[in-house]
N, C-alpha and C positions, 0 to 999 in steps of 0.2 A: 695436284698430282703431277709428278715429273713425267717428261717424255718417255723415260725408260720404263716407268710403270705402265704408261699407256700402251706401250708396245710389247708388254709382257706376253710371252707365249702361254704361260699358265699363271694368270694373275692371282693376287690375293683375293679371297672371297670373303665378303662380309657376311657374318651369320649371327644368329641369336639362338640360344638353346635354353629350353625349360622342360621341367618334368623329369621323371625317372622311369626306367623300364627299357624295353626294346627300342631300338633307334628308328625314328621316322624322319625322313628328309622331305621337306616341302619345297617345290620348285614352281615359281610363278611364271606368268606369261610375258609376251612381248610388251615393252614399255613399262613393265611393272617392277615390283620389288618384293622382298621376302615378307614384308608385313601385309601384303595383299591377302595372304591366307592366314591372317592372325586369328580370326574367329575359329577356324578349323584347328589351329594350333592349340588354342586354349581349351577346346573341347576334348583334346587327346592327352593333355599334360597330366591328367590324374593317373595314367597307366602307361604312358610312353615317354621316352626322352625325345623331344621334338626339336628338330633343327630347321630353322627358317633361313634359307640362303638367298642372297642377292646374286643372281646369275652374273657372270662377267658382262661388262658393258652396261650394266644396270645398277641402280641404287648406289651403294657405297663400295661396290666391288671394283677391282681393277679392270683395265681395258685390254682387249685382245687385238693383236695385229691383224688377225683374220678370224672372223666369227663364222663358224660352221656348226652343225650339230655335233660333229666329231670333237671340235675344240671345246665347245661348251661342256659336252659330256666328260671329256678328259679333265677339264678343270674341276668338275665336281668330284670325279674319282680321285684326283690329287688331294682335294680337300678331305675326302674320306680317309685316305691313307695318312695324312698329316694328323688327323684327329683320332686315329685308331679305330675308326668305324669300319669293321670288317664286313658287316652285313646289316642291311637296313631295309625297311619298307620305304618305297618311293611313291610320292604323290605329286603329280605334275598337272598343271592346268595350261592348256594351249601350247605355247612354245615350251613351257616347262614339261608338258606331257611328252612332247617329242624328244626332249633331252633325256627324260626318264626312260623312255623306250629304247633310246640309243644305248644308255648304260646297261639296261637289262639284256640287250642283245649282245653287247660286247663283253660284259662281265656278269653272267647270270648267277654265279655263286655269291655275288655281293648283294643280290636283291632277294629279299624274302617274299614280299608281295608287292604288286605293282598296281597303282591306281592312275588311270589316265582320264582327265576331265576335258571333255569336249574337243578332242582332236583325234585324227587318225594318222596312220603311218603312210600317208599318201602325199603327193605333190599338190600344192594349193596355188591358185592364181593370185596375182597381185591384187589386193583390195584395201590397201592402207594409204592410197594416194592422198586422200583428204586429210588423214591424220598427219602424215609427213608435212603437208602444206601448213597445217596448224602449228606444228612444232617449229617449222622454219620461221613462221610469222613472229613467234615469241622471241626467237633469236634475233631477228631483225630489229624488233621494237624495243627489246631489253626493258620490259615493263618494271615499274617501281612498286606495283601492288599486284596482288592476286586478282583483283577485279580487272585491272588492265590486261593481265595475261589472259583471263577468260574472254575478254572482248577480242583480243587478237585471235584466239582459237575459234570463236563463234563465227567468224567470217568464213570458216572452212568446215567446221564440224557443228552440225545443228544439235545433235543429241547432248543434252546437258550432262547426262550420266557419264558419257565418254569423256567430256571435258573435265569433269570432276575427278575421274580416274587418272587422267593424264596429269592433272595439277598436283597429284600426290608426289610426283617426281620433280616438282619445282623446288629450288633452293635459292635463298637470298644471299647474294654475295656481299663482301665488305663495302662495295659501292652502293648498296641498297637496291641493286637491280636483280631481277629474278632470272635464273638460268636453269637448264635441265641438268639433273644429276646424271642421267644416262648419257652414253656416248652416241649422240645423234648421228654424227658423221659415220661412225662404224655401223650403226643399225641400218642406215640408208645404203651404205656401200655393200653390206653383206645380206641384205634383206632376201635376195633370191636364194642364197645358199640355205637359209633356215626354212625355206618353203619346200625344199626338195623332199622326195619320198625316201623312206627308210628301206634298207635291204639288209639281208644277213644270210650267211651260208647255213646257219642253224637257227631254228626258232627258239624263243625263250620258253623254257619248260615250266615256268612257275605260274602260280595263280595270278590272274590279271583281271581287273575290273575296268571297263570302259563306261563312263558316265556321260550321257548326252543330255543337253538341254532341249526340251521338246521343241522350242521355237528357233533353235539354232540349226544352221545348215552345215556345220563343220563336220559332223558325222552323218553320212547318208547311207541308205540301204546298199548302195553300190560299193561301199567301202568295206563291207563285211568280209568279203573274200580276202582282201589284202590284210585285214586285221587278223583273221584266223590263220592265215599262212604263216605269220610271224609270231602269233600269240595263240596257239591252239587251245589253251585252257581259258580263253577269254570268256568273261561273262559280260552281260550288257544290262545297263539300267538307264531308263529315261526318266528325267525329272520333269514333271508337268509344270506348265505355266512359267517357264524361264527360258532364256536364251543362252548365249555363249558365256555370260558372266554368272553361271548357275550358282557358284559358291557365294556370290554377293546377293543374288535375287532370291534364293531359297536356302539361306544358311543353315537353318535347323535341319531341313531334310537332307541337304548335302552332307552335313557333319554326321548325321545319323547313318547314312548309307556308307560313308567312308569308314566310320568307326566300327560298324558291324562287320564289314569286310576284313579290316585289319585284325579284328578280334577273332577271326576264324570262321565267321558266319558266311 
């Protein structure tokens, strides 16, 4: 990628589209990519046109000079305009949920129904220090195999599932060494900006579903006032037996809940 592309204000967004029907846009979380929600996408393609996007600074999308919730949301809105998607259902997990909320608050007419998976419109403390250390270790060591990359990360991240998730964003270069597809420098630089709370002069008037993982602390009882102030028609669903990665831990239940809501239930 050229320096010009890396500094793009509104970068090209890599996306994949499948199915036919009303538009659904899927937005992944921090360190992820569009294919993270692939199981959900496949469950909806029989009745929706599903777009899986790599957010800027992630996957195969371009890089942002400054990554904020506003610039991420603006890039997605630009992608919608370029593709002629005037109105869509939005489904976002974690960071993708915050981006989806920002779009709904800024351009409510462009959002039919909104699904927010395990995130609230509040400010969050920093809690990815170990993950960033693991990512930096891979950069330093430039491993020549995925096993070596996992060993680099294991010194900082004990949870195998987290390492496996991160490894989905590894790409092998022409020199045989593995590197991160996402913009690690940009994610580190702007990490505080995407943890900020959301605000808006006018709440989103549309139907909204917040899905919480039972074992996750990303949505807490104390967040309900902040949610309902911005999303007064919010509904809440708790998925039992799963944490923050609810779409991966309970895929059938997650897909069923999302599908029923989008179908008008």
